[in-house]
N, C-alpha and C positions, 0 to 999 in steps of 0.2 A: 621830672616829666619824661614819659616814655613815648615813643613813636606810636604805640598801640592806641593811645588816647586820641590821636588824630584819626586813625582808622575807625575808632568807635564813633567819633563825632560824625564822620562821613556816612557811616551806616545808619546812624540815628536820623540824619537828614534824608537819606534815601528812603527809609521805611516809615518815618514819621511816628515811630513807636519804639519805646525801649524794649518791649517784649519781642517784637519782630526783628529789631536790630540785633538783639542778643542771640536769637535763633540763627540768624544769618552768619553771625560770628562764631557760633558754636561755644558760647559762654552762657552762664546763667544770668538771668535778668538782675538778680540782686548784686552779682559781681559787677556787671556793667554799671549799675547805678552807683555802686561804691567807688568805682574808678572815676566816674564823672564827678561825683561829690568831692573826692580827694583832689581832683584837678581844679575844681572850682575853689576849694579852700586854698590851694596853692596860689591861684591867681588872685584871690581876694574878691571875686565877684561871680555871679551866676552866669552860665553860658546857655542853659536851657531852662524852660519852665514847662510844667505840665498843665494842660487844660482838658476840657471835656472832649476835645477832638484828637488828643494825643500829645505830642511834644513839639514845642516851638523853640526857636532860638531867640535869645535876647539880642538887643542891638550889638552889645559887645561880643556876644556869642557868634553873631554873624561875621564879625571881623575875625574872630578866632577860626571860624569855619573856612574863611578864605585862606588863611595861613595854612590850615590843615590840608586843603586841596593842593596848595603849592608845595608843601612838604612831601606829600605822597607822590607828586609828579616826579 
C-alpha cells in the first residue's frame, strides 16, 4: 500500500468523480481506477461504488477515508 492511495481517495471524495479527481491529481482516469481497484483487492472489499451521480464510498470505504485524512495530516 502506498501513501498515494490515500491522496487519491481524498481527491475522489472532494470531486465526487474519478475523472475530475484524476484531472486534479494529473494522472489518467484509467490509472486512478486501477490503483483503487488494486487497493480494494488488497483490502478484500470495495471502498467506492459508482452510480449515476458519480462515485460514493461504501461504509467500509468511509472508514478507510477517515484513516486517509488522518494519514495525510
